[in-house]
PDB file with SEQRES, HELIX, SHEET and CRYST1 records, atoms N, CA, C and O in Angstrom:
SEQRES   1 A   73  UNK UNK UNK UNK UNK UNK UNK UNK UNK UNK UNK UNK UNK          
SEQRES   2 A   73  UNK UNK UNK UNK UNK UNK UNK UNK UNK UNK UNK UNK UNK          
SEQRES   3 A   73  UNK UNK UNK UNK UNK UNK UNK UNK UNK UNK UNK UNK UNK          
SEQRES   4 A   73  UNK UNK UNK UNK UNK UNK UNK UNK UNK UNK UNK UNK UNK          
SEQRES   5 A   73  UNK UNK UNK UNK UNK UNK UNK UNK UNK UNK UNK UNK UNK          
SEQRES   6 A   73  UNK UNK UNK UNK UNK UNK UNK UNK                              
HELIX    1 AA1 UNK A    4  UNK A   11  1                                   8    
SHEET    1 AA1 5 UNK A  39  UNK A  43  0                                        
SHEET    2 AA1 5 UNK A  29  UNK A  34 -1                                        
SHEET    3 AA1 5 UNK A  17  UNK A  26 -1                                        
SHEET    4 AA1 5 UNK A  51  UNK A  55 -1                                        
SHEET    5 AA1 5 UNK A  58  UNK A  62 -1                                        
CRYST1    1.000    1.000    1.000  90.00  90.00  90.00 P 1           1          
ATOM      1  N   UNK A   1    -122.099 -91.646-128.383  1.00  0.00           N  
ATOM      2  CA  UNK A   1    -122.699 -90.761-129.359  1.00  0.00           C  
ATOM      3  C   UNK A   1    -122.244 -89.323-129.084  1.00  0.00           C  
ATOM      4  O   UNK A   1    -122.221 -88.875-127.938  1.00  0.00           O  
ATOM      5  N   UNK A   2    -121.886 -88.615-130.153  1.00  0.00           N  
ATOM      6  CA  UNK A   2    -121.373 -87.248-130.025  1.00  0.00           C  
ATOM      7  C   UNK A   2    -122.506 -86.279-129.719  1.00  0.00           C  
ATOM      8  O   UNK A   2    -123.669 -86.536-130.030  1.00  0.00           O  
ATOM      9  N   UNK A   3    -122.146 -85.180-129.113  1.00  0.00           N  
ATOM     10  CA  UNK A   3    -123.096 -84.123-128.793  1.00  0.00           C  
ATOM     11  C   UNK A   3    -123.624 -83.521-130.117  1.00  0.00           C  
ATOM     12  O   UNK A   3    -122.819 -83.074-130.935  1.00  0.00           O  
ATOM     13  N   UNK A   4    -124.934 -83.500-130.346  1.00  0.00           N  
ATOM     14  CA  UNK A   4    -125.491 -82.968-131.604  1.00  0.00           C  
ATOM     15  C   UNK A   4    -125.114 -81.487-131.852  1.00  0.00           C  
ATOM     16  O   UNK A   4    -124.901 -81.081-132.995  1.00  0.00           O  
ATOM     17  N   UNK A   5    -125.038 -80.706-130.791  1.00  0.00           N  
ATOM     18  CA  UNK A   5    -124.680 -79.293-130.943  1.00  0.00           C  
ATOM     19  C   UNK A   5    -123.251 -79.158-131.450  1.00  0.00           C  
ATOM     20  O   UNK A   5    -122.990 -78.335-132.327  1.00  0.00           O  
ATOM     21  N   UNK A   6    -122.336 -79.932-130.930  1.00  0.00           N  
ATOM     22  CA  UNK A   6    -120.923 -79.893-131.379  1.00  0.00           C  
ATOM     23  C   UNK A   6    -120.825 -80.373-132.826  1.00  0.00           C  
ATOM     24  O   UNK A   6    -120.011 -79.853-133.589  1.00  0.00           O  
ATOM     25  N   UNK A   7    -121.631 -81.344-133.211  1.00  0.00           N  
ATOM     26  CA  UNK A   7    -121.620 -81.815-134.596  1.00  0.00           C  
ATOM     27  C   UNK A   7    -122.115 -80.705-135.522  1.00  0.00           C  
ATOM     28  O   UNK A   7    -121.578 -80.531-136.615  1.00  0.00           O  
ATOM     29  N   UNK A   8    -123.126 -79.957-135.101  1.00  0.00           N  
ATOM     30  CA  UNK A   8    -123.620 -78.837-135.892  1.00  0.00           C  
ATOM     31  C   UNK A   8    -122.550 -77.761-136.029  1.00  0.00           C  
ATOM     32  O   UNK A   8    -122.333 -77.245-137.126  1.00  0.00           O  
ATOM     33  N   UNK A   9    -121.887 -77.419-134.950  1.00  0.00           N  
ATOM     34  CA  UNK A   9    -120.826 -76.412-134.997  1.00  0.00           C  
ATOM     35  C   UNK A   9    -119.699 -76.820-135.930  1.00  0.00           C  
ATOM     36  O   UNK A   9    -119.091 -75.965-136.576  1.00  0.00           O  
ATOM     37  N   UNK A  10    -119.409 -78.115-136.011  1.00  0.00           N  
ATOM     38  CA  UNK A  10    -118.343 -78.603-136.896  1.00  0.00           C  
ATOM     39  C   UNK A  10    -118.702 -78.404-138.376  1.00  0.00           C  
ATOM     40  O   UNK A  10    -117.811 -78.349-139.224  1.00  0.00           O  
ATOM     41  N   UNK A  11    -119.986 -78.296-138.685  1.00  0.00           N  
ATOM     42  CA  UNK A  11    -120.418 -78.088-140.057  1.00  0.00           C  
ATOM     43  C   UNK A  11    -120.319 -76.635-140.495  1.00  0.00           C  
ATOM     44  O   UNK A  11    -120.201 -76.354-141.688  1.00  0.00           O  
ATOM     45  N   UNK A  12    -120.366 -75.720-139.556  1.00  0.00           N  
ATOM     46  CA  UNK A  12    -120.358 -74.298-139.870  1.00  0.00           C  
ATOM     47  C   UNK A  12    -118.940 -73.810-140.160  1.00  0.00           C  
ATOM     48  O   UNK A  12    -117.986 -74.290-139.547  1.00  0.00           O  
ATOM     49  N   UNK A  13    -118.789 -72.861-141.087  1.00  0.00           N  
ATOM     50  CA  UNK A  13    -117.457 -72.316-141.376  1.00  0.00           C  
ATOM     51  C   UNK A  13    -116.955 -71.473-140.211  1.00  0.00           C  
ATOM     52  O   UNK A  13    -117.749 -70.845-139.511  1.00  0.00           O  
ATOM     53  N   UNK A  14    -115.646 -71.455-140.002  1.00  0.00           N  
ATOM     54  CA  UNK A  14    -115.074 -70.681-138.901  1.00  0.00           C  
ATOM     55  C   UNK A  14    -114.877 -69.221-139.275  1.00  0.00           C  
ATOM     56  O   UNK A  14    -114.898 -68.357-138.398  1.00  0.00           O  
ATOM     57  N   UNK A  15    -114.686 -68.926-140.560  1.00  0.00           N  
ATOM     58  CA  UNK A  15    -114.562 -67.537-141.011  1.00  0.00           C  
ATOM     59  C   UNK A  15    -115.723 -67.225-141.941  1.00  0.00           C  
ATOM     60  O   UNK A  15    -116.058 -68.046-142.795  1.00  0.00           O  
ATOM     61  N   UNK A  16    -116.343 -66.066-141.799  1.00  0.00           N  
ATOM     62  CA  UNK A  16    -117.489 -65.738-142.642  1.00  0.00           C  
ATOM     63  C   UNK A  16    -117.056 -65.430-144.080  1.00  0.00           C  
ATOM     64  O   UNK A  16    -115.948 -64.948-144.315  1.00  0.00           O  
ATOM     65  N   UNK A  17    -117.931 -65.711-145.019  1.00  0.00           N  
ATOM     66  CA  UNK A  17    -117.698 -65.369-146.426  1.00  0.00           C  
ATOM     67  C   UNK A  17    -118.411 -64.062-146.683  1.00  0.00           C  
ATOM     68  O   UNK A  17    -119.616 -63.945-146.460  1.00  0.00           O  
ATOM     69  N   UNK A  18    -117.654 -63.070-147.156  1.00  0.00           N  
ATOM     70  CA  UNK A  18    -118.206 -61.751-147.403  1.00  0.00           C  
ATOM     71  C   UNK A  18    -118.124 -61.407-148.876  1.00  0.00           C  
ATOM     72  O   UNK A  18    -117.371 -62.024-149.630  1.00  0.00           O  
ATOM     73  N   UNK A  19    -118.905 -60.417-149.278  1.00  0.00           N  
ATOM     74  CA  UNK A  19    -118.920 -59.961-150.671  1.00  0.00           C  
ATOM     75  C   UNK A  19    -118.429 -58.526-150.696  1.00  0.00           C  
ATOM     76  O   UNK A  19    -118.755 -57.744-149.803  1.00  0.00           O  
ATOM     77  N   UNK A  20    -117.650 -58.170-151.706  1.00  0.00           N  
ATOM     78  CA  UNK A  20    -117.177 -56.812-151.830  1.00  0.00           C  
ATOM     79  C   UNK A  20    -116.778 -56.461-153.245  1.00  0.00           C  
ATOM     80  O   UNK A  20    -116.661 -57.329-154.111  1.00  0.00           O  
ATOM     81  N   UNK A  21    -116.572 -55.180-153.466  1.00  0.00           N  
ATOM     82  CA  UNK A  21    -116.153 -54.675-154.770  1.00  0.00           C  
ATOM     83  C   UNK A  21    -114.664 -54.357-154.746  1.00  0.00           C  
ATOM     84  O   UNK A  21    -114.180 -53.728-153.806  1.00  0.00           O  
ATOM     85  N   UNK A  22    -113.949 -54.778-155.756  1.00  0.00           N  
ATOM     86  CA  UNK A  22    -112.513 -54.549-155.853  1.00  0.00           C  
ATOM     87  C   UNK A  22    -112.273 -53.085-156.172  1.00  0.00           C  
ATOM     88  O   UNK A  22    -112.795 -52.574-157.162  1.00  0.00           O  
ATOM     89  N   UNK A  23    -111.474 -52.389-155.329  1.00  0.00           N  
ATOM     90  CA  UNK A  23    -111.214 -50.970-155.567  1.00  0.00           C  
ATOM     91  C   UNK A  23    -109.800 -50.715-156.071  1.00  0.00           C  
ATOM     92  O   UNK A  23    -109.547 -49.675-156.679  1.00  0.00           O  
ATOM     93  N   UNK A  24    -108.855 -51.657-155.830  1.00  0.00           N  
ATOM     94  CA  UNK A  24    -107.508 -51.509-156.392  1.00  0.00           C  
ATOM     95  C   UNK A  24    -106.804 -52.858-156.415  1.00  0.00           C  
ATOM     96  O   UNK A  24    -107.086 -53.743-155.607  1.00  0.00           O  
ATOM     97  N   UNK A  25    -105.873 -52.991-157.371  1.00  0.00           N  
ATOM     98  CA  UNK A  25    -105.083 -54.219-157.519  1.00  0.00           C  
ATOM     99  C   UNK A  25    -103.635 -53.831-157.647  1.00  0.00           C  
ATOM    100  O   UNK A  25    -103.291 -52.949-158.434  1.00  0.00           O  
ATOM    101  N   UNK A  26    -102.767 -54.489-156.870  1.00  0.00           N  
ATOM    102  CA  UNK A  26    -101.333 -54.284-156.951  1.00  0.00           C  
ATOM    103  C   UNK A  26    -100.660 -55.658-156.869  1.00  0.00           C  
ATOM    104  O   UNK A  26    -100.400 -56.166-155.779  1.00  0.00           O  
ATOM    105  N   UNK A  27    -100.385 -56.248-158.028  1.00  0.00           N  
ATOM    106  CA  UNK A  27     -99.846 -57.614-158.030  1.00  0.00           C  
ATOM    107  C   UNK A  27    -100.909 -58.594-157.578  1.00  0.00           C  
ATOM    108  O   UNK A  27    -101.983 -58.682-158.173  1.00  0.00           O  
ATOM    109  N   UNK A  28    -100.598 -59.337-156.510  1.00  0.00           N  
ATOM    110  CA  UNK A  28    -101.605 -60.250-155.943  1.00  0.00           C  
ATOM    111  C   UNK A  28    -102.351 -59.622-154.776  1.00  0.00           C  
ATOM    112  O   UNK A  28    -103.267 -60.238-154.230  1.00  0.00           O  
ATOM    113  N   UNK A  29    -101.976 -58.408-154.382  1.00  0.00           N  
ATOM    114  CA  UNK A  29    -102.671 -57.683-153.310  1.00  0.00           C  
ATOM    115  C   UNK A  29    -103.883 -56.964-153.894  1.00  0.00           C  
ATOM    116  O   UNK A  29    -103.772 -56.216-154.866  1.00  0.00           O  
ATOM    117  N   UNK A  30    -105.022 -57.201-153.291  1.00  0.00           N  
ATOM    118  CA  UNK A  30    -106.269 -56.619-153.776  1.00  0.00           C  
ATOM    119  C   UNK A  30    -106.974 -55.952-152.616  1.00  0.00           C  
ATOM    120  O   UNK A  30    -107.133 -56.552-151.553  1.00  0.00           O  
ATOM    121  N   UNK A  31    -107.404 -54.699-152.815  1.00  0.00           N  
ATOM    122  CA  UNK A  31    -108.195 -53.993-151.786  1.00  0.00           C  
ATOM    123  C   UNK A  31    -109.665 -54.119-152.167  1.00  0.00           C  
ATOM    124  O   UNK A  31    -110.072 -53.822-153.291  1.00  0.00           O  
ATOM    125  N   UNK A  32    -110.446 -54.571-151.184  1.00  0.00           N  
ATOM    126  CA  UNK A  32    -111.868 -54.848-151.421  1.00  0.00           C  
ATOM    127  C   UNK A  32    -112.709 -54.006-150.480  1.00  0.00           C  
ATOM    128  O   UNK A  32    -112.482 -53.993-149.270  1.00  0.00           O  
ATOM    129  N   UNK A  33    -113.687 -53.299-151.046  1.00  0.00           N  
ATOM    130  CA  UNK A  33    -114.659 -52.521-150.270  1.00  0.00           C  
ATOM    131  C   UNK A  33    -115.823 -53.462-149.979  1.00  0.00           C  
ATOM    132  O   UNK A  33    -116.589 -53.805-150.880  1.00  0.00           O  
ATOM    133  N   UNK A  34    -115.956 -53.881-148.717  1.00  0.00           N  
ATOM    134  CA  UNK A  34    -116.969 -54.872-148.335  1.00  0.00           C  
ATOM    135  C   UNK A  34    -118.365 -54.267-148.340  1.00  0.00           C  
ATOM    136  O   UNK A  34    -118.547 -53.096-148.007  1.00  0.00           O  
ATOM    137  N   UNK A  35    -119.347 -55.077-148.721  1.00  0.00           N  
ATOM    138  CA  UNK A  35    -120.739 -54.613-148.809  1.00  0.00           C  
ATOM    139  C   UNK A  35    -121.246 -54.152-147.445  1.00  0.00           C  
ATOM    140  O   UNK A  35    -121.942 -53.138-147.372  1.00  0.00           O  
ATOM    141  N   UNK A  36    -120.925 -54.853-146.377  1.00  0.00           N  
ATOM    142  CA  UNK A  36    -121.381 -54.512-145.048  1.00  0.00           C  
ATOM    143  C   UNK A  36    -120.631 -53.339-144.430  1.00  0.00           C  
ATOM    144  O   UNK A  36    -120.977 -52.896-143.335  1.00  0.00           O  
ATOM    145  N   UNK A  37    -119.628 -52.839-145.102  1.00  0.00           N  
ATOM    146  CA  UNK A  37    -118.830 -51.733-144.577  1.00  0.00           C  
ATOM    147  C   UNK A  37    -117.403 -52.180-144.308  1.00  0.00           C  
ATOM    148  O   UNK A  37    -117.176 -53.318-143.896  1.00  0.00           O  
ATOM    149  N   UNK A  38    -116.467 -51.320-144.531  1.00  0.00           N  
ATOM    150  CA  UNK A  38    -115.068 -51.627-144.289  1.00  0.00           C  
ATOM    151  C   UNK A  38    -114.319 -51.960-145.562  1.00  0.00           C  
ATOM    152  O   UNK A  38    -114.908 -52.247-146.604  1.00  0.00           O  
ATOM    153  N   UNK A  39    -113.001 -51.912-145.446  1.00  0.00           N  
ATOM    154  CA  UNK A  39    -112.104 -52.220-146.542  1.00  0.00           C  
ATOM    155  C   UNK A  39    -111.137 -53.280-146.060  1.00  0.00           C  
ATOM    156  O   UNK A  39    -110.630 -53.199-144.941  1.00  0.00           O  
ATOM    157  N   UNK A  40    -110.876 -54.280-146.898  1.00  0.00           N  
ATOM    158  CA  UNK A  40    -109.985 -55.375-146.528  1.00  0.00           C  
ATOM    159  C   UNK A  40    -108.958 -55.565-147.642  1.00  0.00           C  
ATOM    160  O   UNK A  40    -109.295 -55.503-148.824  1.00  0.00           O  
ATOM    161  N   UNK A  41    -107.700 -55.796-147.254  1.00  0.00           N  
ATOM    162  CA  UNK A  41    -106.649 -56.146-148.197  1.00  0.00           C  
ATOM    163  C   UNK A  41    -106.540 -57.651-148.259  1.00  0.00           C  
ATOM    164  O   UNK A  41    -106.340 -58.311-147.239  1.00  0.00           O  
ATOM    165  N   UNK A  42    -106.671 -58.196-149.460  1.00  0.00           N  
ATOM    166  CA  UNK A  42    -106.709 -59.638-149.648  1.00  0.00           C  
ATOM    167  C   UNK A  42    -105.661 -60.068-150.677  1.00  0.00           C  
ATOM    168  O   UNK A  42    -105.038 -59.241-151.342  1.00  0.00           O  
ATOM    169  N   UNK A  43    -105.490 -61.365-150.783  1.00  0.00           N  
ATOM    170  CA  UNK A  43    -104.630 -61.938-151.809  1.00  0.00           C  
ATOM    171  C   UNK A  43    -105.498 -62.696-152.790  1.00  0.00           C  
ATOM    172  O   UNK A  43    -106.450 -63.376-152.407  1.00  0.00           O  
ATOM    173  N   UNK A  44    -105.155 -62.571-154.051  1.00  0.00           N  
ATOM    174  CA  UNK A  44    -105.907 -63.292-155.063  1.00  0.00           C  
ATOM    175  C   UNK A  44    -105.852 -62.579-156.392  1.00  0.00           C  
ATOM    176  O   UNK A  44    -105.100 -61.621-156.570  1.00  0.00           O  
ATOM    177  N   UNK A  45    -106.650 -63.050-157.316  1.00  0.00           N  
ATOM    178  CA  UNK A  45    -106.704 -62.519-158.658  1.00  0.00           C  
ATOM    179  C   UNK A  45    -108.074 -61.926-158.917  1.00  0.00           C  
ATOM    180  O   UNK A  45    -109.085 -62.625-158.837  1.00  0.00           O  
ATOM    181  N   UNK A  46    -108.112 -60.634-159.228  1.00  0.00           N  
ATOM    182  CA  UNK A  46    -109.392 -59.948-159.473  1.00  0.00           C  
ATOM    183  C   UNK A  46    -109.152 -58.727-160.331  1.00  0.00           C  
ATOM    184  O   UNK A  46    -108.013 -58.301-160.523  1.00  0.00           O  
ATOM    185  N   UNK A  47    -110.243 -58.161-160.850  1.00  0.00           N  
ATOM    186  CA  UNK A  47    -110.174 -56.959-161.661  1.00  0.00           C  
ATOM    187  C   UNK A  47    -110.861 -55.815-160.928  1.00  0.00           C  
ATOM    188  O   UNK A  47    -111.836 -56.024-160.206  1.00  0.00           O  
ATOM    189  N   UNK A  48    -110.350 -54.613-161.118  1.00  0.00           N  
ATOM    190  CA  UNK A  48    -110.936 -53.429-160.474  1.00  0.00           C  
ATOM    191  C   UNK A  48    -112.385 -53.272-160.947  1.00  0.00           C  
ATOM    192  O   UNK A  48    -112.679 -53.359-162.139  1.00  0.00           O  
ATOM    193  N   UNK A  49    -113.267 -53.043-159.995  1.00  0.00           N  
ATOM    194  CA  UNK A  49    -114.699 -52.877-160.285  1.00  0.00           C  
ATOM    195  C   UNK A  49    -115.485 -54.160-160.209  1.00  0.00           C  
ATOM    196  O   UNK A  49    -116.715 -54.126-160.233  1.00  0.00           O  
ATOM    197  N   UNK A  50    -114.813 -55.295-160.116  1.00  0.00           N  
ATOM    198  CA  UNK A  50    -115.512 -56.584-160.046  1.00  0.00           C  
ATOM    199  C   UNK A  50    -115.956 -56.907-158.637  1.00  0.00           C  
ATOM    200  O   UNK A  50    -115.391 -56.404-157.666  1.00  0.00           O  
ATOM    201  N   UNK A  51    -116.956 -57.738-158.531  1.00  0.00           N  
ATOM    202  CA  UNK A  51    -117.437 -58.189-157.224  1.00  0.00           C  
ATOM    203  C   UNK A  51    -116.809 -59.558-156.933  1.00  0.00           C  
ATOM    204  O   UNK A  51    -116.735 -60.418-157.811  1.00  0.00           O  
ATOM    205  N   UNK A  52    -116.359 -59.745-155.687  1.00  0.00           N  
ATOM    206  CA  UNK A  52    -115.675 -60.993-155.307  1.00  0.00           C  
ATOM    207  C   UNK A  52    -116.179 -61.493-153.962  1.00  0.00           C  
ATOM    208  O   UNK A  52    -116.706 -60.730-153.153  1.00  0.00           O  
ATOM    209  N   UNK A  53    -116.005 -62.803-153.740  1.00  0.00           N  
ATOM    210  CA  UNK A  53    -116.228 -63.413-152.438  1.00  0.00           C  
ATOM    211  C   UNK A  53    -114.907 -63.404-151.690  1.00  0.00           C  
ATOM    212  O   UNK A  53    -113.872 -63.759-152.255  1.00  0.00           O  
ATOM    213  N   UNK A  54    -114.929 -63.001-150.424  1.00  0.00           N  
ATOM    214  CA  UNK A  54    -113.733 -62.943-149.598  1.00  0.00           C  
ATOM    215  C   UNK A  54    -113.941 -63.796-148.355  1.00  0.00           C  
ATOM    216  O   UNK A  54    -114.966 -63.691-147.683  1.00  0.00           O  
ATOM    217  N   UNK A  55    -112.973 -64.632-148.060  1.00  0.00           N  
ATOM    218  CA  UNK A  55    -113.005 -65.453-146.852  1.00  0.00           C  
ATOM    219  C   UNK A  55    -111.656 -65.300-146.162  1.00  0.00           C  
ATOM    220  O   UNK A  55    -110.631 -65.739-146.685  1.00  0.00           O  
ATOM    221  N   UNK A  56    -111.657 -64.679-144.988  1.00  0.00           N  
ATOM    222  CA  UNK A  56    -110.389 -64.383-144.333  1.00  0.00           C  
ATOM    223  C   UNK A  56    -109.656 -63.321-145.125  1.00  0.00           C  
ATOM    224  O   UNK A  56    -110.202 -62.242-145.354  1.00  0.00           O  
ATOM    225  N   UNK A  57    -108.436 -63.596-145.547  1.00  0.00           N  
ATOM    226  CA  UNK A  57    -107.668 -62.666-146.385  1.00  0.00           C  
ATOM    227  C   UNK A  57    -107.474 -63.232-147.789  1.00  0.00           C  
ATOM    228  O   UNK A  57    -106.538 -62.834-148.483  1.00  0.00           O  
ATOM    229  N   UNK A  58    -108.332 -64.147-148.218  1.00  0.00           N  
ATOM    230  CA  UNK A  58    -108.232 -64.772-149.527  1.00  0.00           C  
ATOM    231  C   UNK A  58    -109.469 -64.459-150.355  1.00  0.00           C  
ATOM    232  O   UNK A  58    -110.585 -64.429-149.836  1.00  0.00           O  
ATOM    233  N   UNK A  59    -109.262 -64.228-151.638  1.00  0.00           N  
ATOM    234  CA  UNK A  59    -110.388 -64.084-152.560  1.00  0.00           C  
ATOM    235  C   UNK A  59    -110.766 -65.489-153.010  1.00  0.00           C  
ATOM    236  O   UNK A  59    -109.940 -66.217-153.561  1.00  0.00           O  
ATOM    237  N   UNK A  60    -112.017 -65.862-152.772  1.00  0.00           N  
ATOM    238  CA  UNK A  60    -112.506 -67.201-153.096  1.00  0.00           C  
ATOM    239  C   UNK A  60    -112.912 -67.297-154.547  1.00  0.00           C  
ATOM    240  O   UNK A  60    -112.651 -68.310-155.196  1.00  0.00           O  
ATOM    241  N   UNK A  61    -113.547 -66.259-155.073  1.00  0.00           N  
ATOM    242  CA  UNK A  61    -113.998 -66.271-156.458  1.00  0.00           C  
ATOM    243  C   UNK A  61    -114.836 -65.056-156.783  1.00  0.00           C  
ATOM    244  O   UNK A  61    -115.018 -64.168-155.950  1.00  0.00           O  
ATOM    245  N   UNK A  62    -115.350 -65.025-158.015  1.00  0.00           N  
ATOM    246  CA  UNK A  62    -116.194 -63.924-158.441  1.00  0.00           C  
ATOM    247  C   UNK A  62    -117.587 -64.043-157.856  1.00  0.00           C  
ATOM    248  O   UNK A  62    -118.124 -65.140-157.699  1.00  0.00           O  
ATOM    249  N   UNK A  63    -118.158 -62.896-157.539  1.00  0.00           N  
ATOM    250  CA  UNK A  63    -119.530 -62.842-157.046  1.00  0.00           C  
ATOM    251  C   UNK A  63    -120.381 -62.141-158.105  1.00  0.00           C  
ATOM    252  O   UNK A  63    -119.863 -61.310-158.851  1.00  0.00           O  
ATOM    253  N   UNK A  64    -121.648 -62.452-158.185  1.00  0.00           N  
ATOM    254  CA  UNK A  64    -122.500 -61.777-159.167  1.00  0.00           C  
ATOM    255  C   UNK A  64    -122.698 -60.313-158.793  1.00  0.00           C  
ATOM    256  O   UNK A  64    -122.716 -59.969-157.611  1.00  0.00           O  
ATOM    257  N   UNK A  65    -122.845 -59.462-159.782  1.00  0.00           N  
ATOM    258  CA  UNK A  65    -123.068 -58.034-159.556  1.00  0.00           C  
ATOM    259  C   UNK A  65    -124.579 -57.794-159.434  1.00  0.00           C  
ATOM    260  O   UNK A  65    -125.252 -57.462-160.410  1.00  0.00           O  
ATOM    261  N   UNK A  66    -125.080 -57.968-158.240  1.00  0.00           N  
ATOM    262  CA  UNK A  66    -126.503 -57.788-157.975  1.00  0.00           C  
ATOM    263  C   UNK A  66    -126.723 -56.512-157.175  1.00  0.00           C  
ATOM    264  O   UNK A  66    -125.802 -56.046-156.503  1.00  0.00           O  
ATOM    265  N   UNK A  67    -127.905 -55.943-157.230  1.00  0.00           N  
ATOM    266  CA  UNK A  67    -128.169 -54.753-156.417  1.00  0.00           C  
ATOM    267  C   UNK A  67    -128.141 -55.133-154.929  1.00  0.00           C  
ATOM    268  O   UNK A  67    -128.562 -56.223-154.539  1.00  0.00           O  
ATOM    269  N   UNK A  68    -127.635 -54.204-154.115  1.00  0.00           N  
ATOM    270  CA  UNK A  68    -127.536 -54.442-152.676  1.00  0.00           C  
ATOM    271  C   UNK A  68    -128.491 -53.522-151.962  1.00  0.00           C  
ATOM    272  O   UNK A  68    -128.515 -52.318-152.218  1.00  0.00           O  
ATOM    273  N   UNK A  69    -129.288 -54.090-151.057  1.00  0.00           N  
ATOM    274  CA  UNK A  69    -130.220 -53.305-150.270  1.00  0.00           C  
ATOM    275  C   UNK A  69    -129.840 -53.513-148.798  1.00  0.00           C  
ATOM    276  O   UNK A  69    -129.792 -54.643-148.313  1.00  0.00           O  
ATOM    277  N   UNK A  70    -129.573 -52.410-148.099  1.00  0.00           N  
ATOM    278  CA  UNK A  70    -129.218 -52.461-146.691  1.00  0.00           C  
ATOM    279  C   UNK A  70    -130.396 -51.932-145.889  1.00  0.00           C  
ATOM    280  O   UNK A  70    -130.832 -50.801-146.105  1.00  0.00           O  
ATOM    281  N   UNK A  71    -130.913 -52.725-144.975  1.00  0.00           N  
ATOM    282  CA  UNK A  71    -132.054 -52.342-144.170  1.00  0.00           C  
ATOM    283  C   UNK A  71    -131.592 -52.259-142.712  1.00  0.00           C  
ATOM    284  O   UNK A  71    -131.097 -53.241-142.159  1.00  0.00           O  
ATOM    285  N   UNK A  72    -131.753 -51.097-142.098  1.00  0.00           N  
ATOM    286  CA  UNK A  72    -131.412 -50.932-140.687  1.00  0.00           C  
ATOM    287  C   UNK A  72    -132.652 -51.112-139.849  1.00  0.00           C  
ATOM    288  O   UNK A  72    -133.719 -50.591-140.171  1.00  0.00           O  
ATOM    289  N   UNK A  73    -132.501 -51.856-138.765  1.00  0.00           N  
ATOM    290  CA  UNK A  73    -133.642 -52.097-137.893  1.00  0.00           C  
ATOM    291  C   UNK A  73    -133.478 -51.313-136.616  1.00  0.00           C  
ATOM    292  O   UNK A  73    -134.338 -51.376-135.738  1.00  0.00           O  
TER     293      UNK A  73                                                      
END                                                                             
């Protein structure tokens, strides 16, 4: 029987999925301003001002444009 903890880790993604707003597009290169802070250059298809899901350096798809609340503890 496999270790339950290792089985759980196998279910989790290795790269986090982040949300950001597209700030510029140049061909397939897209610069995304991430909600948590930072800017990432990704590959994919998006429109300036749109919200997207980013995983690694790839745009996964469109994200809903919802209000963002950042709470510091």
